C-alpha positions as CSV (number, residue, x, y, z in Angstrom):
1,M,18.5,5.8,3.8
2,P,18.6,5.1,0.0
3,E,15.6,4.4,-2.1
4,V,15.1,1.1,-3.8
5,E,17.0,1.1,-7.1
6,L,17.5,-1.4,-9.8
7,I,21.3,-1.4,-10.0
8,K,21.9,-4.0,-12.6
9,A,19.5,-6.0,-14.7
10,G,20.7,-9.6,-15.2
11,K,20.5,-11.6,-18.4
12,P,17.2,-13.4,-19.0
13,G,16.6,-16.0,-16.4
14,Q,19.1,-14.4,-14.0
15,P,18.2,-12.3,-10.9
16,E,18.6,-8.6,-10.6
17,E,20.7,-6.8,-8.0
18,I,18.8,-4.3,-5.8
19,G,20.4,-1.7,-3.6
20,A,19.1,-2.5,-0.1
21,G,21.1,-0.1,2.0
22,A,24.8,0.2,2.7
23,E,25.1,-3.2,4.4
24,S,24.1,-5.6,1.7
25,R,22.7,-6.3,-1.7
26,Q,19.7,-8.5,-2.2
27,L,18.7,-10.5,-5.3
28,V,15.3,-10.4,-6.8
29,S,14.2,-12.9,-9.4
30,P,13.0,-11.5,-12.7
31,E,9.8,-13.6,-12.2
32,E,9.0,-11.5,-9.1
33,I,9.1,-8.3,-11.2
34,E,7.8,-9.2,-14.6
35,P,4.6,-11.2,-15.5
36,S,4.9,-14.1,-17.8
37,A,3.3,-13.9,-21.3
38,E,0.6,-16.3,-20.1
39,E,-0.2,-14.1,-17.1
40,L,-0.3,-10.9,-19.1
41,A,-2.5,-12.6,-21.7
42,A,-5.2,-12.9,-19.1
43,L,-5.8,-9.2,-19.4
44,K,-7.8,-7.4,-22.1
45,G,-6.2,-4.9,-24.5
46,Y,-6.5,-1.7,-22.5
47,E,-5.9,-3.5,-19.2
48,R,-2.5,-4.7,-20.6
49,F,-1.6,-1.2,-21.7
50,A,-2.6,0.4,-18.4
51,F,-0.6,-2.2,-16.5
52,R,2.5,-1.9,-18.6
53,L,2.4,1.9,-18.2
54,A,1.9,1.8,-14.4
55,H,4.5,-1.0,-14.1
56,R,7.1,1.1,-15.9
57,M,6.2,4.2,-13.8
58,N,6.8,2.2,-10.6
59,Q,10.4,1.3,-11.4
60,G,13.8,3.1,-11.4
61,R,14.1,6.7,-12.3
62,F,10.4,7.0,-13.1
63,K,9.5,5.9,-9.6
64,R,11.9,8.3,-8.0
65,F,10.5,11.2,-10.1
66,W,6.9,10.4,-9.3
67,T,7.7,9.9,-5.6
68,W,9.2,13.4,-5.6
69,C,5.9,14.7,-7.2
70,Q,3.9,12.8,-4.6
71,S,5.9,14.1,-1.7
72,T,5.7,17.7,-2.8
73,L,2.8,18.5,-5.1
74,G,0.5,15.6,-4.0
75,S,1.1,15.9,-0.2
76,G,1.1,19.7,-0.5
77,W,-2.5,20.0,-1.8
78,I,-3.8,17.3,0.5
79,H,-2.2,19.2,3.5
80,L,-3.8,22.4,2.4
81,S,-7.1,20.7,2.2
82,T,-6.9,19.0,5.7
83,Y,-4.5,20.9,7.9
84,N,-7.2,22.3,10.2
85,L,-8.8,18.9,10.7
86,M,-5.8,16.5,10.8
87,R,-4.9,14.8,14.0
88,V,-2.1,12.2,14.0
89,Y,-1.4,9.8,16.9
90,G,1.5,7.3,17.3
91,I,3.7,8.8,14.6
92,E,6.7,7.9,16.8
93,N,6.0,4.2,16.0
94,L,7.2,4.8,12.5
95,D,10.7,5.6,14.0
96,T,10.9,2.2,15.7
97,V,11.1,0.2,12.4
98,S,14.1,-0.3,10.2
99,H,14.1,2.1,7.3
100,D,16.3,-0.3,5.4
101,K,13.5,-2.9,5.1
102,P,10.0,-2.8,3.6
103,L,7.1,-1.7,5.7
104,L,3.5,-2.9,5.3
105,L,0.8,-0.5,6.7
106,V,-2.5,-2.3,7.3
107,A,-5.4,0.0,7.7
108,N,-9.2,0.0,7.9
109,H,-11.1,1.2,4.9
110,R,-14.0,3.7,5.0
111,S,-13.1,6.4,2.5
112,F,-11.8,6.7,-1.0
113,F,-9.2,9.0,0.5
114,D,-7.8,6.9,3.3
115,M,-4.4,6.1,1.8
116,Y,-4.0,9.5,0.2
117,T,-4.2,10.9,3.7
118,V,-1.8,8.4,5.1
119,S,0.7,9.1,2.4
120,T,0.6,12.8,3.2
121,V,1.3,12.1,6.8
122,L,4.2,9.9,5.9
123,F,5.8,12.5,3.6
124,R,5.2,15.5,5.8
125,R,6.0,14.0,9.2
126,T,8.8,11.6,8.5
127,S,12.1,12.4,6.9
128,W,13.4,9.0,5.6
129,K,13.3,8.3,1.9
130,K,10.4,6.1,0.8
131,S,8.6,4.6,-2.2
132,L,4.9,4.1,-1.8
133,F,2.7,1.3,-3.3
134,F,-1.0,0.9,-2.9
135,P,-2.5,-2.2,-4.5
136,V,-6.0,-1.6,-5.9
137,R,-8.8,-3.4,-7.7
138,G,-8.1,-3.4,-11.4
139,R,-11.6,-2.5,-12.3
140,F,-11.8,1.2,-13.1
141,F,-8.2,2.1,-12.3
142,Y,-6.8,-0.3,-15.0
143,D,-9.7,-0.8,-17.4
144,S,-10.3,2.7,-18.7
145,P,-8.4,5.9,-19.6
146,L,-10.3,7.7,-16.8
147,G,-9.0,5.2,-14.3
148,S,-5.4,5.7,-15.5
149,A,-5.9,9.4,-15.3
150,V,-7.0,9.2,-11.7
151,N,-4.0,6.9,-10.8
152,F,-1.8,9.6,-12.3
153,V,-3.4,12.7,-11.0
154,M,-4.3,11.4,-7.5
155,G,-1.8,8.7,-6.9
156,W,1.2,9.6,-9.0
157,W,1.0,6.0,-10.4
158,S,1.4,4.6,-6.9
159,M,-1.9,2.6,-7.1
160,Y,-0.1,-0.5,-8.1
161,P,-0.1,-3.5,-8.6
162,P,-3.7,-4.2,-9.7
163,F,-5.9,-7.1,-8.6
164,Y,-9.0,-8.2,-10.5
165,A,-10.6,-10.9,-8.4
166,E,-12.2,-12.4,-11.5
167,N,-12.0,-16.0,-12.5
168,E,-10.6,-15.3,-16.0
169,K,-7.9,-13.0,-14.6
170,R,-6.9,-15.2,-11.6
171,L,-3.6,-16.1,-13.3
172,F,-2.7,-12.4,-13.5
173,D,-3.7,-11.9,-9.8
174,K,-1.2,-14.6,-8.9
175,Y,1.5,-12.4,-10.5
176,S,0.3,-9.3,-8.7
177,L,0.5,-11.1,-5.4
178,R,4.0,-12.3,-6.3
179,R,5.0,-8.8,-7.2
180,L,3.5,-7.3,-4.1
181,A,5.2,-9.9,-1.9
182,G,8.5,-9.0,-3.6
183,L,7.9,-5.3,-2.7
184,C,7.2,-6.4,0.9
185,R,10.2,-8.7,1.1
186,T,13.1,-6.5,-0.3
187,G,13.7,-2.9,-1.0
188,A,14.9,-0.1,1.4
189,G,12.1,2.4,1.8
190,N,9.3,0.4,0.3
191,V,6.0,1.2,2.0
192,V,3.0,-0.8,1.0
193,G,-0.5,0.4,2.1
194,F,-3.0,-2.4,2.3
195,H,-6.7,-2.7,3.4
196,P,-7.2,-6.2,5.0
197,E,-11.0,-5.8,4.7
198,G,-10.6,-6.0,0.9
199,R,-13.3,-3.4,0.2
200,R,-14.7,-0.2,1.6
201,N,-16.8,-0.4,4.8
202,K,-20.1,1.5,4.2
203,D,-21.5,1.1,7.7
204,N,-22.3,4.3,9.5
205,D,-20.5,3.2,12.6
206,P,-16.9,4.4,12.2
207,Y,-15.6,1.7,14.6
208,S,-17.2,-1.2,12.8
209,L,-14.8,-3.4,10.8
210,L,-15.5,-5.9,8.0
211,R,-14.0,-9.4,8.3
212,A,-10.4,-9.5,7.2
213,Q,-9.7,-11.3,4.0
214,P,-7.1,-14.1,4.0
215,G,-5.1,-12.2,1.3
216,V,-3.3,-10.0,3.8
217,G,-2.4,-13.2,5.7
218,K,-1.0,-14.8,2.6
219,L,1.0,-11.7,1.7
220,I,2.5,-11.5,5.2
221,K,3.2,-15.2,5.3
222,E,5.1,-15.1,2.0
223,S,7.1,-12.0,2.7
224,F,7.2,-11.2,6.5
225,P,7.7,-7.5,6.2
226,Q,7.6,-5.1,9.1
227,V,3.9,-4.4,9.8
228,I,2.3,-1.4,11.5
229,P,-1.5,-1.2,12.0
230,V,-3.3,2.0,11.1
231,F,-6.8,3.3,12.1
232,I,-8.4,6.1,10.1
233,A,-11.5,8.0,11.0
234,G,-13.2,11.3,10.1
235,L,-12.8,11.1,6.3
236,G,-15.8,11.2,4.0
237,N,-16.3,10.3,0.3
238,D,-17.5,13.6,-1.1
239,L,-14.3,15.4,-2.2
240,R,-15.9,18.9,-2.4
241,K,-17.4,18.6,1.1
242,Q,-14.2,17.1,2.5
243,V,-12.1,20.0,1.2
244,L,-14.6,22.7,2.2
245,G,-14.8,21.1,5.7
246,N,-11.2,22.2,6.3
247,W,-12.5,25.8,6.6
248,T,-16.1,25.3,7.6
249,G,-15.6,23.1,10.6
250,G,-15.7,19.5,9.3
251,E,-15.2,16.4,11.4
252,K,-11.6,16.0,12.7
253,I,-9.6,13.5,10.7
254,R,-7.8,11.0,13.0
255,V,-4.9,8.8,11.9
256,H,-3.6,6.4,14.5
257,F,-0.3,4.4,14.0
258,G,0.2,1.4,16.2
259,P,3.4,-0.2,17.3
260,P,5.0,-2.8,15.0
261,L,3.3,-6.2,15.1
262,D,5.1,-9.2,16.5
263,L,4.5,-11.9,13.9
264,T,7.0,-14.4,15.2
265,R,4.5,-17.1,16.1
266,F,3.3,-17.3,12.5
267,R,6.7,-18.2,11.0
268,E,6.6,-21.9,11.8
269,M,2.9,-22.4,11.0
270,K,2.0,-24.3,7.8
271,D,1.5,-22.4,4.6
272,H,-2.2,-22.9,4.5
273,V,-5.4,-20.9,4.2
274,R,-6.2,-21.4,7.8
275,T,-2.9,-19.8,8.7
276,Y,-3.6,-16.9,6.4
277,K,-7.0,-16.3,8.1
278,E,-5.4,-16.4,11.5
279,I,-2.8,-13.8,10.5
280,A,-5.5,-11.7,9.0
281,E,-7.7,-11.9,12.1
282,F,-4.7,-10.9,14.3
283,V,-3.9,-7.9,12.1
284,M,-7.6,-6.8,12.2
285,S,-7.7,-7.1,15.9
286,E,-4.8,-4.8,16.2
287,I,-6.5,-2.2,14.0
288,A,-9.6,-2.6,16.2
289,K,-7.5,-1.7,19.3
290,L,-6.5,1.5,17.7
291,G,-10.2,2.2,16.9
292,E,-11.0,1.7,20.6
293,Q,-8.3,4.2,21.5
294,D,-9.9,6.7,19.2
295,R,-13.3,6.0,20.6
296,A,-12.0,6.7,24.1
């Protein structure tokens, strides 16, 4: 299955053609890919620089190169740091989806390392070509050189696009949602990792879940990608302790992939915040079911 590739950039105001497998070509509006001058102006100086850099790194040849680094170097060191602890369940569910369409992975969020672990499982235990995108909060990752360095070293630029959740940057967040919806709507091999809770759950109970935010519902309503729920447990937030635990008997890391979600009933519902909340609650309930499987 071919990766997403910009084949031909249209003239200003015209759509771009995107390779979407052998069967067809899909058109993506330039407005889905590039922010307007007004949207970009909502960011401060370094934020604009960091976004432009990551934006470029997540397209075309750059994205293919960094995906190769992520699939070899990145997944390699994470595997070496977790192979004694890693337990994966339901990996066969990833073979039931079409690899010519985008896939949205919705997961609980307890550790800084949740999606790094999931990405390693994807690269080491599935063979289809893929491009990974993990939307993040713009604070830290996009407002300082250190944040950009972490995005590069840890994520190979895949922590993209950024969301700020600040009133003065709300206009840019609208672009980020538009961009993310585009990645979820078109592109063979696009895999988007998303935390419906919106923030890290710090409760000591590994099976507790925060209330799902309506953002994931809006994203699904606008793009209707294939969606697979994921439950992750056993990861900590201390990198040194987590790595050493691989050889000193740390807690087992469990990653559960559920079957693809049937979202048919939401298609005809109104495009309204109430609908977004209902979708988000449904998604979260499916993640909770995987948590109960882990508990059992």
